[in-house]
N, C-alpha and C positions, 0 to 999 in steps of 0.2 A: 478532407479527406475523409471516408468511411472508416467507421471506427467498430471493433467486434470486441465485448466483453467477456471474458471465459473466467470463470469461479474454478480455481483450481482444487478447492477445499472448501469444505465449512467448518471445521476444526479452526480454534483459534488460539492462542497463549493467553489472550485476556478472556475478560467475561462480562464484556461491556454489560451495562444494565439496558439500554436503547438499542440495542443491537435488532436490527431488523430480521436478520436472517439465523439468531441463535437457535431457534425451534427446530432448524436444520443440521445444529451440528453432528448427528450420527451418521449422518446420510455420506456414502463413499460414491466419488466422481471416478469414474474410469479414466487413463490417458487415452484409450483408444477413442473414448468418445469426443475427448477434448479435442485430441488430432484432426477427427473425421469435422468436426466443427471450425476448426482452423482453415481445414482446405473449404470447405464449404464457404463462410466467410471471403475467403479470397477470391475466389470462384464469383461471387458476387459483388464483388469490388472493394472490398475491405483489405485498407492497406497500412493500420492502424491497430494496434491490438494491444487490449487493456487486460490487464491479470491482477484478478482479486481474488477475494474467498470470503467468508471467516479468513485468515492469516495464510496467504501464498507462500510464505516464505519459511513454512513449517514442512513445505514440499519443495525444496532445493531443487531436488534432482530432476522432478518434473517440472518445475520452473524453465530449469534450463534445457531440459529435452524439447519442451514446448515452442520454445523461442528458438533452438536451432532447427525442428521443424519449419518455423515463420518464416523465418531468416530463408531457407533455402526455397519456398516456394516465391518471396519477394516482398515480405512486409516491408514497412519502411521506416516503421516507429513502433516504438514500446512505452506502457505506462504500468508500474506496478503500484497498486494500493496497500501498502503495509501500517502495521503498526510500530514497525521499527526492529521488532525484535530478533529477526534471522538477520538483519542487516549492522549489528552492534558490535559484532567482531568481524573481522577481514578474514570470512571464511570463501568455501570453494564458489559460492553464489556472488559472494562480492566481487572476486577476482573475475567472473565469468560476465560481470553487469560491467565493470571495468571496458572489458575487452568491446562488449555490444556497443556502449556510448562512444566508443571511438570509433565504431564504424556506422553506427543506426543512430536516428533521434531516441533518444533515452529519460523519461519522466521517471520518477519517484514522488508519488506522495504519501506523506505521510499522516497518519493521523493524530492529534494533538488536542488532547482534552482539558490542559490546563497548564498554567506557567509555573507549577512546583508540583513536589511528587504528591504531597496530600490532596490537591484537586485531583490529578492524572491519574494518580493510583486508585483512588477511592471511583472513579466514575469509570475507569477499565477493571476493577475489583481485582487488581493484581497487585502486590506489593511490589515494586522495583520495576515497572514498566515504565514510570519515568524515566530513571536513570538510561533504562536497555536503550529509550526510544532517543534521548539528547546525544547518547553516544553514537547511535546509526545514524543521525543528522549531523553530527561533524565529521564521522566517517564518511556522509557520500558527498558532503559540503566539499571535503579536502581532496577527497582521491576519486570520486566518479565525475566525469565530465558530461552531466546529463543534468538536464533541469528537475528542480526540488519546488514541489508543492504541499501547503499542507492542507487539511481540512480538519475543522474545528465544528464539533456538535455541539451546537449550542444548549443549554439546561440551565436549570436553576442555579444546580451548583456551580456553575464558569459563567454565568451571563454578566457577575460585575467584577471579571478579570480579565474578559477581552483583550481590552488595552495592555494588560501584562504579557498575554500569549502574545500578541504581535510585536513587545519588545523583548521580549524573549528570543523570539525567532528574527529578528533585525540583523543580526550578526551572521548570519547563514545567508547562503547563496539562493534565499528562496525568491523564484519568480511571482507565484499568487499565492496569497492564503485568505483560504476559503474559511468564510464561518458559513455553518448549515443550520437553518432549522430543523430541531427535531423533527422525525415523520413518527408522530404518534397521537392519540387524544389526549396524552397524559405527558407534562414535561417535567422531568425527575428533579 
């Protein structure tokens, strides 16, 4: 199935040192441009929509608007790539995703940088990011009938604890644990 990836924002609640798009964080993306891209993607055969950012859950109304639009067009599956911050509470976006998951294929991919708050918060440059992430994974695992993925960017900070990250995630309904090589000439 062909897939379209739309970035709904470059803003993020974290400030990861290795983020490849942090230099764009002041750029705005219009909803009109996103809807137009979704239309064109569908016309060109895309039936899967990946929603990413920055942190897409910082724009919950926009995420819901573009998913509703895509649903009307006939998109069949959705993936949200998130740091978990916007899904740590059962808010309107969370309840919307519950409904989508009952009708369509929904995947949520969480960025997991460490097995504890020390490592994860250091890599995301955000105190409390780890606990917010774990709460989001717990909420999603228990309440949304979708597929859960995780992605861990490997760096000097977490390379010796990858097995602990896997152990942390095993109790949840994680379908795929992805470990990615840092896209940089320097590994932090």
